[in-house]
N, CA, C and O atoms as CSV, one atom per row, in Angstrom:
chain,resi,resn,atom,element,x,y,z
A,1,MET,N,N,50.874,116.940,56.988
A,1,MET,CA,C,49.504,116.703,56.854
A,1,MET,C,C,49.142,115.478,55.969
A,1,MET,O,O,49.769,115.333,54.920
A,2,ALA,N,N,48.276,114.678,56.278
A,2,ALA,CA,C,48.062,113.539,55.429
A,2,ALA,C,C,46.731,113.777,54.813
A,2,ALA,O,O,45.813,114.451,55.280
A,3,ASN,N,N,46.770,113.073,53.614
A,3,ASN,CA,C,45.459,113.123,52.712
A,3,ASN,C,C,44.363,112.143,53.243
A,3,ASN,O,O,44.454,110.915,53.255
A,4,HIS,N,N,43.275,112.925,53.695
A,4,HIS,CA,C,42.106,112.249,54.329
A,4,HIS,C,C,41.666,110.853,53.541
A,4,HIS,O,O,41.456,109.753,54.052
A,5,ILE,N,N,41.589,111.243,52.110
A,5,ILE,CA,C,41.158,110.050,51.192
A,5,ILE,C,C,41.856,108.787,51.573
A,5,ILE,O,O,41.301,107.731,51.879
A,6,ILE,N,N,43.300,109.050,51.512
A,6,ILE,CA,C,44.207,107.765,51.705
A,6,ILE,C,C,43.910,107.294,53.019
A,6,ILE,O,O,43.825,106.088,53.251
A,7,VAL,N,N,43.702,108.405,54.127
A,7,VAL,CA,C,43.529,107.820,55.578
A,7,VAL,C,C,42.269,106.991,55.615
A,7,VAL,O,O,42.332,105.884,56.150
A,8,SER,N,N,41.182,107.396,55.122
A,8,SER,CA,C,39.830,106.782,54.876
A,8,SER,C,C,39.945,105.328,54.321
A,8,SER,O,O,39.471,104.351,54.902
A,9,ILE,N,N,40.644,105.281,53.098
A,9,ILE,CA,C,40.840,104.104,52.377
A,9,ILE,C,C,41.546,102.947,53.310
A,9,ILE,O,O,41.095,101.803,53.375
A,10,ALA,N,N,42.790,103.424,54.071
A,10,ALA,CA,C,43.424,102.553,54.855
A,10,ALA,C,C,42.541,102.099,56.021
A,10,ALA,O,O,42.560,100.939,56.434
A,11,VAL,N,N,41.748,103.087,56.547
A,11,VAL,CA,C,41.083,102.653,57.887
A,11,VAL,C,C,39.889,101.509,57.355
A,11,VAL,O,O,39.649,100.469,57.969
A,12,GLU,N,N,39.270,101.891,56.212
A,12,GLU,CA,C,38.274,101.035,55.635
A,12,GLU,C,C,38.759,99.481,55.326
A,12,GLU,O,O,38.103,98.446,55.450
A,13,ARG,N,N,39.981,99.642,54.930
A,13,ARG,CA,C,40.583,98.196,54.722
A,13,ARG,C,C,41.042,97.382,56.022
A,13,ARG,O,O,41.034,96.156,56.134
A,14,ILE,N,N,41.421,98.266,56.925
A,14,ILE,CA,C,41.714,97.690,58.110
A,14,ILE,C,C,40.419,97.086,58.987
A,14,ILE,O,O,40.399,95.969,59.503
A,15,VAL,N,N,39.440,97.989,59.034
A,15,VAL,CA,C,38.299,97.580,59.711
A,15,VAL,C,C,37.495,96.476,59.071
A,15,VAL,O,O,36.887,95.666,59.772
A,16,ASN,N,N,37.477,96.419,57.518
A,16,ASN,CA,C,36.933,95.517,56.874
A,16,ASN,C,C,37.552,94.188,56.714
A,16,ASN,O,O,36.999,93.186,56.261
A,17,LYS,N,N,38.929,94.309,57.197
A,17,LYS,CA,C,39.708,93.139,56.733
A,17,LYS,C,C,39.954,92.880,55.254
A,17,LYS,O,O,40.028,91.760,54.750
A,18,GLY,N,N,40.079,94.106,54.580
A,18,GLY,CA,C,40.419,93.922,53.384
A,18,GLY,C,C,41.960,93.680,52.933
A,18,GLY,O,O,42.891,93.538,53.726
A,19,LEU,N,N,42.053,93.661,51.651
A,19,LEU,CA,C,43.493,93.243,51.213
A,19,LEU,C,C,44.451,94.466,51.015
A,19,LEU,O,O,44.048,95.469,50.425
A,20,ASN,N,N,45.664,94.380,51.489
A,20,ASN,CA,C,46.830,95.159,51.159
A,20,ASN,C,C,47.164,94.859,49.586
A,20,ASN,O,O,47.438,93.722,49.202
A,21,PRO,N,N,47.122,95.836,48.830
A,21,PRO,CA,C,47.352,95.729,47.508
A,21,PRO,C,C,48.787,95.346,47.316
A,21,PRO,O,O,49.145,94.750,46.300
A,22,LYS,N,N,49.610,95.677,48.273
A,22,LYS,CA,C,51.071,95.479,48.330
A,22,LYS,C,C,51.502,94.143,48.385
A,22,LYS,O,O,52.177,93.607,47.506
A,23,THR,N,N,51.078,93.560,49.505
A,23,THR,CA,C,51.158,92.291,49.835
A,23,THR,C,C,50.327,91.345,49.483
A,23,THR,O,O,50.901,90.277,49.268
A,24,GLY,N,N,49.139,91.331,49.336
A,24,GLY,CA,C,47.967,90.148,48.871
A,24,GLY,C,C,47.367,89.862,50.205
A,24,GLY,O,O,46.385,89.120,50.231
A,25,ARG,N,N,47.877,90.405,51.424
A,25,ARG,CA,C,47.461,89.817,52.816
A,25,ARG,C,C,46.406,90.854,53.274
A,25,ARG,O,O,46.196,91.896,52.652
A,26,THR,N,N,45.782,90.506,54.366
A,26,THR,CA,C,44.857,91.448,55.114
A,26,THR,C,C,45.546,92.606,55.457
A,26,THR,O,O,46.710,92.505,55.845
A,27,TYR,N,N,45.017,93.663,55.376
A,27,TYR,CA,C,45.651,94.929,55.586
A,27,TYR,C,C,45.538,95.015,57.128
A,27,TYR,O,O,44.420,94.911,57.631
A,28,ILE,N,N,46.644,95.201,57.921
A,28,ILE,CA,C,46.850,95.669,59.149
A,28,ILE,C,C,47.364,96.602,59.568
A,28,ILE,O,O,47.926,97.261,58.692
A,29,LEU,N,N,47.465,97.116,60.877
A,29,LEU,CA,C,48.088,98.537,61.088
A,29,LEU,C,C,49.477,98.551,61.194
A,29,LEU,O,O,50.079,99.624,61.239
A,30,ASP,N,N,50.210,97.183,61.251
A,30,ASP,CA,C,51.626,97.382,61.063
A,30,ASP,C,C,51.956,97.585,59.590
A,30,ASP,O,O,53.084,97.930,59.236
A,31,ASP,N,N,50.959,97.366,58.737
A,31,ASP,CA,C,51.230,97.954,57.380
A,31,ASP,C,C,51.659,99.127,57.118
A,31,ASP,O,O,52.491,99.301,56.227
A,32,ILE,N,N,51.145,100.168,57.877
A,32,ILE,CA,C,51.508,101.772,57.993
A,32,ILE,C,C,52.818,101.892,58.369
A,32,ILE,O,O,53.053,101.552,59.529
A,33,THR,N,N,53.798,102.310,57.664
A,33,THR,CA,C,55.094,102.565,57.939
A,33,THR,C,C,55.274,104.235,58.265
A,33,THR,O,O,55.978,104.698,59.162
A,34,ASN,N,N,54.575,104.892,57.441
A,34,ASN,CA,C,54.524,106.315,57.545
A,34,ASN,C,C,54.039,106.727,58.953
A,34,ASN,O,O,52.900,106.392,59.277
A,35,GLU,N,N,54.778,107.400,59.785
A,35,GLU,CA,C,54.308,107.708,61.093
A,35,GLU,C,C,53.200,109.024,61.265
A,35,GLU,O,O,52.594,109.245,62.313
A,36,ILE,N,N,53.093,109.699,60.231
A,36,ILE,CA,C,52.071,110.731,60.077
A,36,ILE,C,C,50.732,109.997,59.651
A,36,ILE,O,O,49.697,110.134,60.303
A,37,TYR,N,N,50.810,109.304,58.651
A,37,TYR,CA,C,49.594,108.617,58.309
A,37,TYR,C,C,49.084,107.598,59.434
A,37,TYR,O,O,47.895,107.375,59.662
A,38,ARG,N,N,50.110,107.045,60.067
A,38,ARG,CA,C,49.808,105.999,61.111
A,38,ARG,C,C,49.022,106.563,62.290
A,38,ARG,O,O,48.187,105.899,62.905
A,39,SER,N,N,49.375,107.974,62.599
A,39,SER,CA,C,48.945,108.467,63.804
A,39,SER,C,C,47.492,109.043,63.285
A,39,SER,O,O,46.619,109.058,64.153
A,40,TYR,N,N,47.131,109.511,62.003
A,40,TYR,CA,C,45.857,110.098,61.550
A,40,TYR,C,C,44.825,108.627,61.451
A,40,TYR,O,O,43.609,108.718,61.618
A,41,ILE,N,N,45.457,107.401,61.180
A,41,ILE,CA,C,44.714,106.236,61.163
A,41,ILE,C,C,44.304,105.636,62.429
A,41,ILE,O,O,43.214,105.073,62.526
A,42,ILE,N,N,45.233,105.739,63.537
A,42,ILE,CA,C,45.087,105.393,64.771
A,42,ILE,C,C,43.813,106.258,65.340
A,42,ILE,O,O,42.794,105.799,65.856
A,43,ARG,N,N,44.144,107.630,65.105
A,43,ARG,CA,C,43.021,108.485,65.720
A,43,ARG,C,C,41.756,108.160,65.222
A,43,ARG,O,O,40.827,107.970,66.007
A,44,GLU,N,N,41.585,108.061,63.842
A,44,GLU,CA,C,40.426,107.694,63.392
A,44,GLU,C,C,39.926,106.249,63.916
A,44,GLU,O,O,38.783,106.138,64.360
A,45,LEU,N,N,40.661,105.325,63.865
A,45,LEU,CA,C,40.123,104.051,64.694
A,45,LEU,C,C,39.349,104.122,66.008
A,45,LEU,O,O,38.303,103.594,66.385
A,46,VAL,N,N,40.192,104.928,66.556
A,46,VAL,CA,C,39.890,105.083,67.954
A,46,VAL,C,C,38.465,105.992,68.217
A,46,VAL,O,O,37.481,105.641,68.868
A,47,GLU,N,N,38.667,107.150,67.563
A,47,GLU,CA,C,37.641,108.031,67.778
A,47,GLU,C,C,36.370,107.662,66.811
A,47,GLU,O,O,35.260,107.892,67.290
A,48,VAL,N,N,36.429,107.155,65.603
A,48,VAL,CA,C,35.292,106.708,64.929
A,48,VAL,C,C,34.535,105.582,65.198
A,48,VAL,O,O,33.318,105.541,65.379
A,49,TYR,N,N,35.623,104.335,65.216
A,49,TYR,CA,C,35.374,102.995,65.277
A,49,TYR,C,C,35.448,102.611,66.680
A,49,TYR,O,O,35.343,101.397,66.854
A,50,GLY,N,N,35.601,103.324,67.737
A,50,GLY,CA,C,35.956,103.138,69.261
A,50,GLY,C,C,36.947,101.865,69.694
A,50,GLY,O,O,36.957,101.202,70.731
A,51,TRP,N,N,37.756,101.785,68.528
A,51,TRP,CA,C,38.895,100.711,68.915
A,51,TRP,C,C,39.688,101.121,70.142
A,51,TRP,O,O,39.958,102.295,70.395
A,52,GLU,N,N,40.035,100.113,70.868
A,52,GLU,CA,C,41.117,100.399,72.174
A,52,GLU,C,C,42.248,99.614,71.639
A,52,GLU,O,O,42.200,98.440,71.271
A,53,LEU,N,N,43.362,100.468,71.638
A,53,LEU,CA,C,44.673,100.019,71.046
A,53,LEU,C,C,45.547,99.995,72.193
A,53,LEU,O,O,45.447,100.711,73.189
A,54,ASP,N,N,46.414,99.105,71.963
A,54,ASP,CA,C,47.486,98.827,73.158
A,54,ASP,C,C,48.770,99.936,72.857
A,54,ASP,O,O,49.011,100.388,71.737
A,55,ALA,N,N,49.352,100.191,73.803
A,55,ALA,CA,C,50.699,100.981,73.664
A,55,ALA,C,C,51.408,100.487,72.552
A,55,ALA,O,O,51.925,101.339,71.828
A,56,ASP,N,N,51.558,99.233,72.237
A,56,ASP,CA,C,52.478,98.777,71.295
A,56,ASP,C,C,51.863,99.300,70.025
A,56,ASP,O,O,52.697,99.673,69.200
A,57,ASP,N,N,50.678,99.408,69.694
A,57,ASP,CA,C,50.022,99.829,68.496
A,57,ASP,C,C,50.294,101.511,68.378
A,57,ASP,O,O,50.338,102.046,67.270
A,58,ILE,N,N,50.425,102.081,69.307
A,58,ILE,CA,C,50.497,103.560,69.046
A,58,ILE,C,C,52.121,103.949,69.136
A,58,ILE,O,O,52.505,104.849,68.389
A,59,GLN,N,N,52.840,103.470,69.794
A,59,GLN,CA,C,54.416,103.703,69.755
A,59,GLN,C,C,54.930,102.711,68.870
A,59,GLN,O,O,54.512,101.561,69.004
A,60,ARG,N,N,55.935,103.023,67.810
A,60,ARG,CA,C,56.835,102.219,67.097
A,60,ARG,C,C,58.180,102.559,67.664
A,60,ARG,O,O,59.190,102.004,67.232
């Protein structure tokens, strides 16, 4: 199970084109390497923000 606060922070950074503190670049979905967190983040992007993701975004 993922920590909802962490998921919310990551989603907010992706949506608002915020910085990834690790790389100093814009935060993107590919920055999420943990599959559990990635699935929660994708779910929130689709359900809350109405994003349409390609199959490449969902399957790694």
